[in-house]
N, C-alpha and C positions, 0 to 999 in steps of 0.2 A: 494461481498464486497462493499466497499464504492465507491462512485462516486463523481466527482467534482461538484461544484455548477453550474448549468446552468444559463446563463443570459437569458433575454427575447428574445434575437436574436439567441439563440442557442449556442453561444460561451460559453466556460467554463472559470471560474476564479478561480485561485488557489493561496492561500497564504500559506507560509509554514514554513520555518525552524525556529529553535529556537535560543537560546542565542548564541551570538558570544563570542569571547574570552574576550571582554571588559565588559561583564556582560549585555550588551544591548540585545535586541531581534530583530535584523533587519530582515525584512520579505520581500521577493520578491513575486510578484503576476504574475501568468501566464496569458497571454492573447492569442489571436489567433496567435501571432507570435511565440509562443513556441510550434510550431507544431510538434516538434520531440518527446517531452515527454508528453505534455499535450494533453488530448483528452478524450472526454466523450460523452455520449448520455443522453438526458433528460429522466427521468423515465416516463413510460406510465401509466396514471391513470387507464387504463382499466385492468392493471395487478393486481388490488387490489380485485379480485373477492371474495375471502374468508377472506382476511385480511382487518382489519379496521385501517385506519390511524388515530391516535389520532388527535383531533382538534388542529390546530396550535395556540398556545397561544402567542400573542405578548409579548415581554419582557417589563415588566413594570420597568421603571428605578427608581421607588419609592422603596417600600419595607421597610424592617426594618433591613437590614443587617449591616448598618453603619449609623453614624450620618448624612451622606449626602444623605441618600437614600430616602428622601421625595421628592415629585414632586416639581420642581422649574422652574421658568422662568429665563433663563440665558440671555435673551435679554435686551436691554436698557430699564430701567423702565419708561422712558419718552415716549417711542414709544408704539403703540398698540401691543398687543401680536401677534406673528406670527401665521399663520394658522396652524392647526394641521398637523403634518407631516404625509405623507403617510405611512401606515403600510408596512413594508418591512421585508423580512426574515433577521434574524440576521446573521452577518458574522464577525467573530473575526479575529484578526491578525494572529492567528495560526490555525483557523478552516477552513482549505483549502479543506476538504473533507466533503461531505454531504451524510450520509447514509440514504437510502430511502427504502420503501417496494418495492421489485421487485422480479422477478423470472428469473432463467437462461433460455437460449434460448431453450434448448431441454427438459425442464421440462414439463411434461404433464399438470401441473396446469397453464402453460402460455398460455392464449387464443390466443395471437398473433401467437405463434408457431403452435398451433393446427389448426389455420385457414390459415396457410401459403400455398401458391400454391405448395411449394416444400416438403410438409410433406411426400409425397410418396417416395422421395429419402431416407428419414430417415428410412422408413419401408424397402425399398429395401436393404439398407446397412446392417441392422441387419438380414434380411433373408439370404443375402449372407454370413455373418459371421457364421450363424447357419449351413448352408450347408457346409461351409469350415471346421467347427469343425467336422461335421459328416464324411467328407472325410478323415480328419486326423485320426480320431478314427478308421475308417475302415481300412486304410492303416496300422496303428499300430497293429490292431488285426490280419491282414493277415501276417505281418512280424514277430511280437513278441508274438502274442497270448494274447495281453492285449491292451485295448483301449488307455492306456496312454503310451504305448511303453516301453522303458527302464527306463523312469521316473527319470532321475538323478536330474533334476531341482527341482521337488517337494520334493524329498528326502532331497535335500540340504536346502530347505526352512523350512521344518517341522521336519527334523530329527536331527537338531543341535541347541541346546541351545535356543529354541524358548521362553521358560519361562524366561531365563536370559535376552533375548532381551526385553521382555515386562516389566520386573522389572526395567531394566536399563532405559527404556524409561519413565516409571513412575517417577523414581527418577530425571531424567533430567527435566521433566516438573515441579517438585516441587522445583528445585534449580535455579529458574530464577532470584534470587537476587544476584548471584555471579558475579564476575568480568567477563565481556563479552569475553575477549580474552582467559582467562583461561577456561571459559565455553566451547567454541567451540574447544579449544585444547583438552580438556578432552573427548569431544564427538568423535572427530576423533581418538584420542589415544586409546580409548576403542575398536573401531573397529579393530585397528591394533593388540592390545594386545590379543583379543579373536580370531583373524584370522577368522572372520565371512565370510560366503559366500556373494557374491556381493548383493544379494537381501536384506539380513539383513543390510549390510553396507549402501546401498542407502537409505533405509527407515530411519535408525537411523540418518545418517548425514543430510538428508533433513529436518527431523523433528527438529534436533538440530539447523539448520539454521533458521527455522521458530521461534523457541523459542528465538533465538538470536535477530531476528528482533522485536519480541514482547517486549523483555526486553528494547531494545534501544528506541522504540517508547514510551513505558510507562515512562521510565526515562526522556526522552527528553521533552515530553509534560508537565509532571508534574514539571520538572525543570524550564520550561518556566513560568508555572503558579506560581511557588514559587517566582520567581523574580517579577512577577506582584503583588502578594500578599504582598511582602515586600515593594514594591514601594507604594502601596496604604496605608499601615500602616504608612509609613513615612509621606505621605501627610496628613493623618488624624491628626497626631501629629502637623504638621505645621498649620493646620486649627485651632486647639485648641489654639495654641500659638497666632495666628492672632486674635482670638476672645478676648484674654486678652489684646491686645494692645489698648491703648487709643490714637486715632488719634489727631494730632495737627490741629489747625484751619487754620494756615497759610500754603501756599504751601510748600511742602517738597522738599529738594534737594537730597533725597535718591534715588539711582539708583535701579531699572529702573523707569523712568517716565512713566506715564500711556500712553503717546503718543507712546511709543516704544513697547507696548504690543499688540500683534495681538489678537483681540477679535472677529474676524469675525466668528469663529467656535462656539461661545457661543449661537448663535441663533438656533443651531441645538440641537436636543435631544441627550444627551450623549449615545454613544453606542460603542461597540468594533470596529465596522467598522469605525465610525467617528473618534475614537481615532487613528486607523491605518492611515486614510487619513491625520489627523492632524500631526502624526509623520512623514509621508513622506513629508509633506509640509514644515516642519521646519528642515529637515535632513541636509540642507546645512548651517544652522546657526552655528556660532562658539559656542555660548552658548544658548541653548533653553530657551524660556521664563520661563518655569517652574523652571529651575535651578536658573535663576536670581531672581525670586520671592522668592524662598526658601533662597537664599543668603541674600536677603533684610530682611527677617524675622529674620534670624540668626544674622544679624549684630547688632540688637538692636537700629539702627538709627530710628529717628522719621518718621512716615508715616502720610500723610494727609488723609482726608476722602475719596477722590477719589481713592487713591492708595489702601486703605483697602477694598473698595467696589469691585474694579476690581480684586485685588489679590484673594479675597474670591470667586468671581464668577469663576475665572480660576481654582482655586484649587478644588472647588466642581465639576466642569465639569470633570476634570481629574479623580477625585475619582469615580464618577459615571461611567465613561467610563471604568475604570479599574475593577469596580465591574461587569460590563457587560461581560468583558473578562473572569473573574473568573467563571461566570455562564455558559459561553459557550453555548452549545446546551441543557444543562440539563433543565428539566422541573420540577424537584423536588429539594428542598433545600438540601436534603441529598446527592445529587450527585455533587453539585458544590464544587469547590476547597475551602478549604482543606478537606471537609467532605468526599470526594471520596477516601481518603488515608486509606483504610481498607483492611484487608486480603480478605474479601468477594469480594470486588470490583476488587481486583487484580486477584484473581484466577477465577473470572467470566470472566474477559478479556482473561485469559490464554486459556480457553476452547472455546472461540468464534472463528469462522472461519474468522478472520481478523488479520492483523499484524500492523494495524494503530490504536493507542489508541485514544478514544474519551470519554468524560464524560458520554455520553448516546448514545445508538443505538436504531433504530426502532426494536420493538419486536412483534412477533406474539402472538395471544391470547391463543393458545393451541397447543398441539402436535398432529399431525395426525399420529397415530401409524401405520396405513396401508401404508401411504406414506413412513414413516421411514423404515418399513420392506421391502417395494419395493426397496428403494435405497440400503439397506443393501444386499438384494439378488442380485441386479444388480452389486454391488461391488464385491462380491465373484464370480459371474458369469463371469465378465470381467477378473478378475485375472485368473480364470480357462482357459479362451480362450487364454490369453497371455502366460500362461505356455505351453499349447499345441503347439502354434505357435513357441515359443522359442525352445521347445524340438525337434520339427520336422524339423525346418529349420535353426535355428541359432546355436544351440548347436553343431551339427555335424561340421559346418564350423569352429567354435571356436576350437574344439578338433583337427581338422586337422592342424590348424595353430600351436597349442601347440605341436603337434607331430613333425611338421617340425622343430621347435626350439629345441626340445629335441634331435632330430636326428642330429642336427648340420647342417642343410641345409643352404647353403650360402644365404646371404641377397639378392643377385641378383636373385637367383633362386626363392626365396620367392616372390620377387616383380613381377616375371613373372606370379605368380598366382593371383596377385592383381585384374586384370580385371574380372577374373572368380569369385573370392570371392565377388567382388562388385555386379556382376549380381546375385549371389546366395542370397545376403543379402538385396538388394534394396527393394524388395516388402515385405519380412517379417519385415524389420525395419520400413517401412512406416506403416504397420499395427500396430506394437507395439507402434510407436510414437502416432498414433491417439488414440489407446486404452488407453495408459497411460494418455493422456490428458483427455479423457472422464472419466476414472476411478477417477482421482483426482478432476477435476473441476466440473464435473456433478454429480457424485455419492457420493464420500466421503464428499465433502464440503456441498452439500445439505443435506446429512444425519446428519452431525454435526449441521448444521444450524437449522434443524427441532428439534433436541433434545435440543438445547439451546435457542429456541424461537427467533433465529436471523432472522429478516425479510428481510434484504437486500441480495438478492441472485444474485446480479450482479457480478458473479465471472469471467465472460468473456464476450466479445462482438464477433461480427461476424468476427473473425480473418481469416476464410477461404476465405473471400472476399478481403484480404489485397492486395494492389497494391504496397506496399513498405515495407521495413523491419521495419521502425519506426512505421508504423501502426500495424504490427504484434506484435512488442514489447509492444505496448499499450494494445492490445485487447486480447491476448491469456491468459494472467495471470494478471487480474486486481488487485488482492490483493497486489502482489509484485510490480506491476507498481506504485500503489498508495504510497507504502512505499518508493520506490526509488525517486518518485517525491517529496515527502515531506522531507525526511530525508537525501537524497544524493544530488539531483539536486538543490533544493532551499537552502539547507545548504551550498553547495559549493559556490553559488552565494553570500549568506549573510556573511558567516564566512570567506571565502577565498577571497572575493571581485573579483571573476572572472566573465567573461561574460558568456552568455548562451551557447555559442558554447563550451567553455572550460568545463563548467558544464556538458554538454552532454557527452563530451569525458570522464570525470571522472566517470560519471554514468555508461556508457557502459563498461569502463575498470573494475570497481568494479564488475559489473555483470559477466563479462567474467572471472575474477579471481575466483569468487565463483563457476561458472560452471566447471572451470578447477580443482578446489579443489575436486569436486565430481568425476571427471574422475581419479584423482590421487588416491582417495580412492578405486575406482573400480579396476583399472589396476595396482596399486602399482608402477606407473611410471609417471614421470613428463616430458611431451613432449611439451605441449603448443599448440597442434593442435586446440583444441576447442577454446582456447583464441584467436588465430590468426584468425580463421574463423569468430568468433563472432565480432571481431573488424573490419573485412572486411565488415561488414554490414554498417558501417558509409559511406565509399565511395559509396556503392550501394544505400544508401539513397540519397546522393547527385546526383547520376546518375538518380534516379527516378524523380528528380525535374528539369531535363533538358528539353529542348523543344522537344526532341525526345520521351520522355516517359511521360511527364506531362499530356498530353491529350490522352494517350493511356492506359486506365485502364485495358483493357483485356490483353494487352501485359505485363503490370506490374504484373497482377495476374498470368500469365503463368510463368514469371521469378520467382516469389515467390514460386510457387508450384514446380518448378524445384529444388529450394534449399531445400524444404522440402523432395522431393523424394531422392535427392542424398546426402544431408548433413549427416544424421545419419549413413548411410552405409559407406560412405567415412571415417568418423571419426573412426568408429569401426574398419574398415580394417587397417587404419594407426596405431592405438594403438595396434592391434594384431600383425602386421608384424614387426614394429620397436620396 
């Protein structure tokens, strides 16, 4: 999925959230100091082996989309024209993410991964998994006379209302225009009403959360562009009114005088980035210049020649900057706002493997059907391995716990079994955790990306090298990280006027609540174990930045892997026993 825009020095810059409560669109920008949530890696040009990046077309601020769209010189007419500005990549006030052509780390099309000195470990891992599957099948054949054993998990997955699940999931995808709270309540409620097995429930609830994020991003971004579109329309009206004004020859006393208007930005070519810089520079003013100019035009008071000239230049600069914001990253007129508001554009976004809406994404030229078939086969193969592991090592432990509850075994006696349950589950759960991640972020998302011509395959970074939990939160799930960065972290800063530490707390808390919701749907009990453990990551992040751990990356990586080893099995054991 998408990545933040890299600077020349490798840092990333992210601007994000949308409208605040007052109708403005305050935007915060992430710099290096936002190291808890912001993080990215620059795309590697060598990854474009069979994909062709379309030539980057510099945004011409001329065009014919508005009366002000012809090329203009905004500088002082008595001075020589400024040198041609250096061409630079467009960056809008809401365009905090840049989607680029890229491949995921374990994709065989990624030449960097293929040439890695560690590719043998990748081969070793899958050879080990294959031998492990053979061992499980042989044990099942010896004990039960069938390679799949008693096979309760697979019967639960495919023997109960699979068609109803698929139909309900299709209806859910089609109803992304309904109110978001009612939407997710209906998704969770249906799993309760149908009493689905946990496999159906997890799939449907997680997909529902993805659709919820898609709805929010689509509505939020287009809502921001709608306010920009209305503001530009109002300024165009004021420009026409200004053209009809006959200036007086004597100096005018109408406010504001020209000396009070900041015109330093007029020497720059109007752009969405320049508009954002301008907005930040005047954010402390009680009344921005543009509002004072509009008030002067509305007042009907006489204006002198100098006022008319300066007011016109300021208004035209603002209009062109807003036009650039509406164009965003789109390279075709049909995709700029409001031309993007079509059913086709909306449902194209629904099926793309991203939860952050943009006017345009990098696309591949064709579908490699052999690659798609490979990913589809890998998807079903990984699911099969996960079922075998669950059936052989996890299901018996779960059934023993259920039996103890049904027989009325006291809680103290059940807790005496906790260490043994933990030892039985720690390795199977580690395998399931790794395979679940590989299933979703390497096979499913790449399969969907190939079928939808989606070229940005940066769905994850090297999270296995994490030395702190904030690095893990950034790297293991890039699509959701980008959503939280834009729509929760930055929105908290802009709309709620909180500092970055409070915004981080809000973001982690919302993420923890969402994970706890999934646990509630699975176990039908609200305990808060996952919420508490996930919030404990924040003090661990602070600990990783102390002098004892800051310069010890290997120790930090060991602590991280201890959490991955023990966390899933501890959580499952707690939810089962209590």
